C-alpha positions, 0 to 999 in steps of 0.5 A: 629282086633281092631284099636288103634288110640293113643293120643300122648299128653297123652304119648308114644303109647304102645310097640307092641311085637306081630309082628315077622319081616320076611323080609324088603319090602322097605325103603323110606325117611320117614321110612321102611316097613317090612313083619311081622307075627302076633304071636297072629293071625298067619297072615302076616301083613306089618309094617311101621316103622318111621325112628328114626332120622326123627320122630320129622319132620314126626310124624304128617304125619305118624299118619295122614296116620294111622288115614285116613286108620282107618277112611275109610272102603272099600275092595279096601283100605288096613286096618290098625291094630295097632299103637305103638312102636317097641321094640327099641322105633321107632313109627310104625303101621301095615296094611294089607300085599298086596301080589303082585308086583308094577304097573311097575313090574306087567305089564312087559311082559303082553299082551295089554288086561291084561295091559288094565285091570290093568289100569282100576283096578287103577281107581277102587283102587283110587275111594273109596278115591276120593268118600271120598273127599280125594286125595291120593297125591303120586300116582306112580307105587310103590304105586299101588300094583297088586295082583295076581290071575285069574283077576288082582286087584290093591290096593293103598298103602302109604297114607302119603300125603293124604289130602282133595281134595279142595283148595291149599296145600303145595307142597309135594309128589314125584317130577317126578309125582307131578301135575303142579298145586301143584308145582305152589301153585294153588288149587288142586282137584281129577284131580291132582291125575289123572295127577300123574296117567297119569305119571305112565301110561306113565312109564308103557307104555314106561318104562320111565317117561316123564320128566327127568334131575335135580329136577329143570328140572323136575319141569320146564317140569311139568309147561310147556305147551308142553307134549311129545307124547308117544309110548307103546314100552314095549308091542307088539301088535299081532292083530288089536285089540291089536294095537287099545288098545295100541293107545287108552292107548297112547291117554288117557295117553296124556290127563291125563298129560295135563298141565291144569286140565280142559284138563284132564278127570274130574274124575275117572268114566269118565277115567274108561269109556274111558279105558273100551271103548277100549275093553269092553269084555276084562275088568272084571266087578267091584266086589266092587263099593260101597261108603266107610264107613267113620268115620271122622266127630266125634262131628262136628255137625255144619258141619252135620247141614250145609250139611243137609241144603244144601242137603235139598235145592238141592234135588228137591222134596225130601225136606230132609224128612228122611234125614240121614247124614252119617259119612264124612268130610265137603267136602265128605258126603254120604246121604240117604233118602227114595226113592220117589217111590219104597221105596229103599233108594237113595244115593247122593255123592258130586262131583265137579259139585254138588250132584250125585243122584242114587238108590243103592241096598245097599246105602252108605254101612254104 
């Protein structure tokens, strides 16, 4: 489908009449989501509609969500299709329909091995976003959808609060899942999403969030140093292996919920490695671990030049020969250049600790 990114300054976006509403999929503070049939292509899509009385306050975030997804291309991320207005004049956009259950519903009644595989899948669902230098910003069980099939597959939805994974940002999100550094007005990075993921893991393991009460009570608990120990009471272990998986998930979740970001896992790769290590034979291999294609730089050649220079300086022995900076933002750029020996390109991705270099059969997938 052709993605239409509107220029709202030029007037109202077009009315989208090709979608037939089938049923409601949910409703939130910003808008509602409907299951629709595309009359032109015959496929099912999800249509997100902004509440009319909230348009003035939320239009920028709504449009930003569409643009983020339009600029990223990866099988783990939902695709957006059209941006426009409904027949009654409300702003809307359409995206892939994820046919599945949210994280809490999907894990009900599962065995520990399946639970572990789903937890690993959450890492794989968020990794393309993190590799693009972005935070999801609103990780919670209802924003992580588990698709059915022989092996569980998780996809993230609702990118209303997605932003660059660097510096301070205004507190926004869902309070019971918000990281303490965001609430305190401190700098955030990828570990902030990991904190929210830890709160989500706590909920699927125990059936309850770790902090309850009034909004003030919950914020105070996030900001406190103490963290409750948890027990995976939603699941029954039938063997020593299953008991070991549940104990490991409890320990990993406790670490994810640490007050200080330095006490959490540093990134999704190390979190996935820790999860997989609980039962390597029970976790399916990742079927798509490529770097997302991005188209976020536009005409910012000044950024491209600065990043090119930084990479040339950092990669000892390469000197930047044949360097090509692909699409991306200043904080998240994929680069490739001829390999030193076998002719295969290599791929470097920026991390908090510098550029990570490795050879890839299909580098950066531009």
